[in-house]
N, C-alpha and C positions, 0 to 999 in steps of 0.2 A: 878515605875521608874527602871532605870538601867537594860534594857533588855539584855539578854544574859549573865547575871552575877548571880552567885550563891551567895545568901546573908544569913547571920546569924544576925538576929536582936533580941534584948533583949525584946522589948515590942511593942505592938501596942495599939492604942486607937480608939474607935468609939465614936463620940459625937452624942447624940440623943436628940431630942426635943420632949418629950412625949405630946400627945394630952389629954390623960386621964390616966388611970391605965393600964399598959401593962406588959406582961411577954414576954421578947424577948429571942429567942434562937439564938445563934451565932454558926455557923458551918463553917468548912474550908475544902478545897481540895488543896493539894500541887502538883505542877507539873503535872504529868500524872495520879494521883490517879483517880480511877473510882467511889469511894464511898465517901460520905461526912463523916467527922469525927468531933470530938469535941476537943477544946483546953483543955489541962490538967487542967488549973486553971479556966476554964469557960465553962459552958454549957448554963444555962439560967440565966437571970437577971430580977428581977421585978423592974419596974420604975413607978413613978407616979408624978403628979404635972405639973407645967408649966415651970419649970426651965430647963436649959440645964443639961443633965446627961452624965457622962463619963463612958464608959465601957472599962476596961483595959484587955488585953489578952497577953499571952506569946506564940509565935510560938515555937513548939516542936523541930523543926529541921531546918537546912539550906534549902533554896528553891530558885528555879529560878522564879517560878510563884506561886502566892497564890490567890485563889478564896475565897471570903467570902460570906456566905449566912445568912441573917438576917430575922427571921420570928417572927411575933407577934402571940403568942399562945392564946391571949385573944380574944374571939369571938367579932366581931364588933368594935374592937379598932384598932387604927393605930398610927404610930410614924414617925418621920422624922429623917433619919440619915444625919446630917448636915456636918460632917467631918470624915475622916478616915486618920490616920497618923501612922508613925512608927518611932522608935528611929533610930539614925544613925547606919548603919551596923558595927558590931564589927569585922567581917571577910567577905571578898569577894574573889571570884575566877572567872576567865573567862575560857571559854572552847576554845580550839584550834580547828580550822577547819581541 
């Protein structure tokens, strides 16, 4: 949300519904970055069972756009990302044309 606005958020959450036992890698790209990077507090997370599981992450810096990549590192397993959300921005700025 909030296109054209630079945002600083304190936390994000990905809600997953595991099918079995998985190891999920979460990566990110900010704005015009060309390479995928990792969040400071999160690289991989092991989840299992049939209950909803929440993965919290902290964006490292303010951003206009954020791309997330979720990969299952466990061969033959899969998961469902059911929701992705962010805390309310603590700072925003808009760019003048």
